[in-house]
C-alpha positions, 0 to 999 in steps of 0.5 A: 676241236683240236688247235690244229683244226682249220676253220674250213675243217671246223665248218666241214664238221659242223656240216656233218652235224647238220645231217646228224642233228636233222635226223635226230631232231626232225626225222629228216635224212638229207642223204644227198646233202651228206653225199655232197659234203663227203664228196666236195667238203663242207665249204664247197657244198655250202657255196654250191647250194648258195649259188642255186636260185631255188631254195633247197627242200632241206631248208623247207623241211627244217622250217616245217620242223621249226629248226632253221638253226640246224640249216647250212644257211645258219652256219654260214651266217655265223661270224666265225665262218664269215672269212670262208664265204663271200659277202654275197654268199653270206647275204644269200644265206641271210636272205633265205633265213629271213624269208622263212622268219628266222630272225623274228 
């Protein structure tokens, strides 16, 4: 990370890491997720996914693999990234993770 890298750029890079780590840790290849990140950027992709009512299949797959820590939701709830999201978006991410037992 360079000192010139913005918080949004850091988040974007971490979203790319979600894709890479999902492949190596779970054998899960979230191709559509990567396409969205490349097309819209990490922050906008997270916002779009959090705006959907249904839980994404990727979150279910990561839960089955016992790696919710690799999810986009886990990134969004990190305090360092809170300024990039609304209170509602952070709450949605937290609620989804809670529903899958992430905080137990």
